Phi, psi and omega in degrees: 000134179293143178296321180238144172232123177232104180274170183294154179291141183285160174295136181286147171292142183297151179299326180295317180291320178300318179299320177294317180298324182284357169262001187256138174264135178302323182292336175290313178299329179293353175288337182226339185260143183243359183229157181095355180269122179289156178317131186297345178283352171274105188235155181285141175279339176237158178272093185222160167230123180220156174223151180187191183264131182287125165243130191245149177219138168254119189235110190276135168042239185274006188252140177231026181301311183294327179295315179298322177294318182299327181301330180282352181252353184293151180238158174304132180099349179282152166240124183268120179251126188246114175274114183272007174055037176093352182286130179235009185258322187257132177273116181270346187234122178219210185296317181295316178295322179301313180298317181295318180295316180295321180296331179280352183091006178301137185274334183189164171237144175230117184242123175276066184169201187267155171234179180212182177059052183300324180296321179289324176297315179296318180296328178281346183055040183258126181291125183217129178246139181197183180267006180132190185250151178213149182271342183269126186256160172285168179219176181271082183265352178061044180275348182109173179167176182223149180226140180059047171236165175300136180228170176246120178236108179058039178083003180250132173283122180248127177261143173304134182093355174297157172275134182238129176239123180236135175209195185296339182267340180152205186234130179237132179245129183233139171300143184306324182287348181253348191296314184296313182296320179294320179296315181295320178297319181294316181298318178296319180293321178297322178294318177296323180297323177295323177296319178296317179298322179295321179295318179294317178299331180276355174124347178290157181266132182300321180297327178286322179292316184283341184093358182294321182295322178297321179293318180294316180297322177294324179287336178277339185292000000 
């Protein structure tokens, strides 16, 4: 078995679909969809919403050799998702990786593990999602790794080329063929939600609008 596997870069998600996704809230999609949501403990270090094309890396334990190589292959519009293969001790992503990713045009990073250098991440204004911070970093140990293969991020199987939406609530991964329809449905629902909020602010009762009060009254009868 080869120490490293580097597959071809995936086809990018269209700019039109990305624009729709960036108007979409993950929590809106969560009103009807039950799959594709990464573990809620993977949270953003900055309050951002971004969408892009999934580029994947499997990065083992204390080693970040494959991650450093992957940074040189990133394209504008990519989101780099890093499968840490269960490691929760070593931070593979810090200030240096942030600068390299941003310079490549990468839109965000998602790490199923720890990161570090929060001040440098904030100073770079680079969107980054992870499981928290750690002081012990990875090094160039040449242990091997894989790029642009199926990975596991927060319990979700991510394929290279998937559409990725990250915001304040978490990370959602969508197959490319489903992304546009889900985004359009979410945007329409968000618009309806604003109308409902206006009605409640004007004095109507949320339970009456949603139908919840009618159900409760029927159950009391």
